[in-house]
C-alpha positions in Angstrom: 90.5 120.0 164.4 89.4 117.1 162.4 86.6 117.8 159.8 86.0 114.2 158.7 85.6 110.7 160.0 86.2 107.4 158.2 83.6 104.9 159.3 84.8 101.4 160.2 84.0 98.7 157.6 81.4 97.1 159.9 79.4 100.3 160.2 76.2 100.6 158.0 76.9 100.6 154.3 74.9 102.0 151.4 76.8 100.0 148.7 79.8 98.1 147.7 81.8 99.2 144.6 83.7 96.7 142.5 85.5 96.8 139.2 85.0 94.2 136.5 88.2 92.1 135.9 89.4 92.6 132.3 93.2 93.1 132.2 94.9 90.2 130.4 98.2 91.2 131.9 96.9 90.8 135.4 95.4 87.4 134.5 97.3 86.3 131.4 96.3 82.6 131.6 93.1 82.5 133.6 91.1 85.7 133.0 87.8 83.8 132.4 88.2 81.8 135.6 89.0 84.9 137.5 85.8 86.5 136.1 83.8 83.5 137.2 85.0 83.9 140.8 84.4 87.6 140.6 80.8 87.1 139.5 80.2 84.7 142.4 81.5 87.4 144.8 79.4 90.2 143.3 76.3 88.1 143.3 76.8 87.0 146.9 77.2 90.6 148.0 74.2 91.6 145.9 71.9 89.2 147.7 71.6 91.7 150.5 72.9 95.1 149.4 73.6 97.3 146.4 76.7 96.2 144.5 78.0 98.5 141.8 80.3 96.9 139.2 82.4 99.5 137.4 82.8 98.2 133.9 84.5 99.6 130.7 82.2 100.2 127.8 83.7 97.4 125.7 83.0 94.9 128.6 79.4 96.0 129.4 77.6 93.4 127.5 79.7 90.6 128.9 79.3 91.8 132.4 75.5 92.2 132.1 75.2 88.7 130.6 77.0 87.3 133.6 74.8 89.0 136.2 71.5 88.7 134.5 68.8 89.7 136.9 70.9 89.4 140.0 69.3 91.3 142.9 71.0 94.6 143.7 73.9 94.2 141.3 74.3 97.2 139.0 76.7 97.4 136.1 78.0 100.9 135.9 79.9 102.1 132.9 83.4 103.2 134.0 86.7 103.1 132.2 89.3 101.3 134.3 92.8 99.9 133.8 92.5 97.1 136.3 90.1 95.6 138.9 91.6 96.7 142.2 88.9 99.1 143.3 90.0 99.3 146.9 93.1 101.2 145.8 91.8 103.7 143.3 88.1 104.1 144.1 87.4 106.9 146.6 87.9 106.4 150.3 84.6 107.5 151.7 84.4 109.6 154.9 81.6 111.5 156.7 81.8 115.2 157.4 81.5 115.8 161.1 78.2 117.5 162.0 76.4 117.2 158.7 77.2 113.5 158.3 77.4 114.2 154.5 79.4 111.7 152.4 82.8 112.9 151.1 85.0 111.1 148.6 88.7 111.2 149.4 90.8 110.8 146.2 94.4 109.6 146.8 96.9 110.1 144.0 97.2 106.6 142.5 100.2 105.4 140.6 99.7 101.6 140.5 101.8 100.8 143.6 104.7 103.0 143.0 104.5 103.0 139.2 104.7 99.2 138.8 101.9 98.6 136.3 101.4 101.4 133.7 99.1 102.5 132.3 96.9 103.7 135.2 95.5 106.9 133.9 91.9 105.6 133.7 92.1 104.3 137.3 93.3 107.7 138.4 90.0 109.2 137.3 87.7 106.7 139.0 87.5 108.4 142.4 86.3 111.7 140.9 84.0 110.0 138.5 82.3 108.0 141.3 82.0 111.2 143.4 80.4 112.9 140.4 77.9 110.0 139.9 77.0 110.2 143.6 76.9 114.0 143.6 79.1 114.1 146.7 82.0 116.4 147.6 85.4 115.3 146.2 88.7 116.1 147.9 92.2 115.3 146.9 93.9 113.0 149.4 97.2 114.9 149.5 99.2 111.7 149.3 100.2 109.0 146.8 98.3 106.2 148.6 95.9 103.3 148.2 92.8 102.3 150.0 94.4 98.9 150.8 97.0 100.7 152.9 94.3 101.9 155.3 92.6 100.1 158.2 90.5 101.9 160.8 88.2 101.1 163.7 85.3 103.3 164.9 87.4 104.8 167.7 89.8 106.8 165.6 92.6 104.3 165.4 94.3 103.8 162.0 96.7 101.0 161.0 99.1 101.4 158.1 102.6 100.4 157.1 105.8 102.3 156.7 107.0 100.2 153.8 104.0 101.4 151.7 103.2 104.9 153.0 106.8 106.0 153.1 107.8 104.3 149.8 110.0 106.8 147.8 108.1 105.8 144.7 104.9 107.1 146.3 105.7 109.9 148.8 109.4 110.8 148.3 110.4 113.7 150.6 107.6 113.3 153.1 108.4 112.4 156.6 106.4 109.9 158.7 105.0 112.8 160.7 103.9 114.7 157.6 102.2 111.6 156.2 100.5 111.0 159.6 99.2 114.6 159.7 97.6 114.3 156.3 96.0 110.9 157.2 94.6 112.4 160.4 93.2 115.4 158.5 91.6 113.4 155.7 90.3 110.5 157.7 89.7 111.9 161.1 91.8 109.4 162.9 93.1 110.3 166.4 96.0 107.8 166.4 98.1 106.2 163.7 99.8 102.9 164.5 102.7 102.3 162.2 103.6 98.8 161.4 106.8 98.2 159.5 105.1 96.2 156.8 107.9 94.6 154.7 111.1 94.5 156.7 114.2 95.3 154.5 114.4 92.8 151.7 112.0 90.4 153.6 108.4 90.6 152.4 105.7 89.9 154.8 103.9 88.0 152.0 106.0 86.4 149.3 104.8 87.4 145.9 103.1 90.6 147.2 103.5 93.7 144.9 101.9 96.4 147.2 104.9 97.0 149.4 103.0 95.7 152.4 99.4 96.7 152.3 97.8 96.5 155.7 94.7 94.7 154.4 96.9 91.6 153.8 98.5 91.8 157.3 96.2 93.1 160.0 92.5 93.9 160.1 90.0 95.1 162.8 86.9 92.9 163.1 85.6 95.2 165.9 87.1 98.0 167.9 89.0 95.7 170.3 89.9 92.8 168.1 92.5 92.5 165.3 93.2 89.4 163.2 96.7 89.2 161.8 98.5 87.1 159.2 100.7 84.5 160.9 103.0 81.5 160.2 105.1 79.0 162.1 108.5 80.0 163.2 110.3 77.9 160.5 108.6 79.8 157.7 110.7 82.4 155.8 107.9 84.9 156.3 108.0 84.6 160.1 110.5 87.3 160.9 108.7 90.1 159.0 105.3 89.1 160.3 106.6 88.9 163.9 108.0 92.4 163.6 104.6 93.7 162.6 102.8 91.8 165.4 105.3 93.1 168.0 104.3 96.6 167.1 100.6 95.8 167.5 101.3 94.2 170.9 103.3 97.2 172.1 101.0 100.0 170.7 97.6 98.4 171.3 98.0 96.4 174.5 94.2 96.4 175.2 93.3 95.0 171.8 92.9 91.3 171.4 95.2 89.9 168.7 94.0 86.8 166.9 96.3 84.9 164.5 95.0 84.0 161.1 97.4 81.4 159.6 98.6 82.0 156.1 98.6 79.2 153.6 101.8 77.4 152.9 103.5 79.2 150.0 102.2 78.1 146.6 102.3 79.0 142.9 99.4 79.0 140.5 99.7 79.7 136.8 103.4 80.3 137.3 103.0 83.0 140.0 103.7 82.9 143.7 100.4 83.8 145.3 100.4 86.3 148.2 97.4 84.5 149.7 96.1 86.0 152.9 92.8 85.4 154.7 93.1 88.9 156.1 91.8 90.0 152.7 88.2 89.4 153.7 85.4 91.9 153.1 82.9 92.9 155.7 79.4 93.9 154.4 76.2 94.7 156.2 75.2 91.1 156.8 78.3 89.0 155.9 82.0 88.5 156.0 83.3 87.1 152.7 86.5 85.1 153.3 88.7 84.1 150.4 89.4 80.4 149.8 92.5 79.3 147.9 91.8 75.6 147.5 94.5 74.8 150.1 94.5 72.9 153.3 94.4 76.0 155.5 91.1 77.3 154.1 88.8 75.7 156.6 90.8 76.8 159.7 90.6 80.4 158.5 86.8 80.2 158.1 86.5 78.7 161.7 88.5 81.6 163.1 86.4 84.2 161.4 83.2 82.4 162.4 84.3 82.7 166.1 84.6 86.4 165.7 81.7 87.3 163.3 79.1 88.4 165.8 75.9 89.2 164.0 77.2 88.4 160.5 77.3 85.2 158.4 80.8 84.1 157.3 80.7 83.3 153.6 83.7 81.4 152.2 84.1 81.9 148.4 86.7 80.7 145.9 89.5 83.1 145.1 92.4 81.0 143.8 92.0 82.4 140.3 91.5 85.9 141.4 94.6 85.7 143.5 96.7 85.2 140.4 96.2 88.9 140.0 97.9 89.2 143.5 94.9 90.3 145.4 91.5 89.1 146.7 88.1 90.3 148.0 89.2 93.3 150.0 91.5 94.5 147.2 88.6 94.2 144.7 86.1 96.2 146.7 85.4 99.6 148.3 82.5 100.2 150.7 80.3 103.3 150.6 79.0 104.1 154.0 75.3 104.7 154.7 
């Protein structure tokens, strides 16, 4: 019997947790520009709800100077290795019956050991739980928050290429991983997308092994937006394989394509830009903009789906040099 339930992102939130960008290896040529875009995001979220910015001690003064007296933005001292709070901050669930908040702490190894050191990031979930004085539970998997997508009806989306990666969960079968996910998150059903297909990545330049939050996202219980391209694009085959699974497994869910930008490089890196990396807050949906021709069309799609929320496009081209965007940078704390 499930003991917990992970609320959908559109359910009431108490706060958003972010991590201050400071890693010069992540942004070797444009850290200051990435910080400027980050500050715009944090301030925009903070206009309507509490926004906690986890910041290493050596960066505290800089972060405070950037936010000034911004409403609802709090700089919280926290040692981190990098800025991707979605993946190492706690995945919050509610205990059934009591509705008490519980922090699930996945074992984090920087996407299969790609970017050491990550020992400070490994400690964040427990430290946040301690700050909030909430129960802290080990996740039982090497996993990341960006690999999880849920609706409010107990359906969870994830990808085989990430969850079953031998550098994360070697020796665990799909059934074993699914059982742990259902126990920890209270999901009734797991829909397994392939994610990356063989050597073909769904997003060129991606380093997450196919995180779901770049590929397919619920916007309500019966609507999923998914990354998409034209048939002559090298990414088409892998993306189509993922969408085929969604069609087969969720025939009663509306699937809405969200076109990816044409492939581009910035500061010498191929950018895995996806508009699926939006963030839903209590009043808004923050949609990343990459200063490309496809930006406006993505905003229009999201505006057509954003019932009761304002769609807020914000620049993310510099942040995306770190190979992520708004959803990767954030973790929601349910009310």
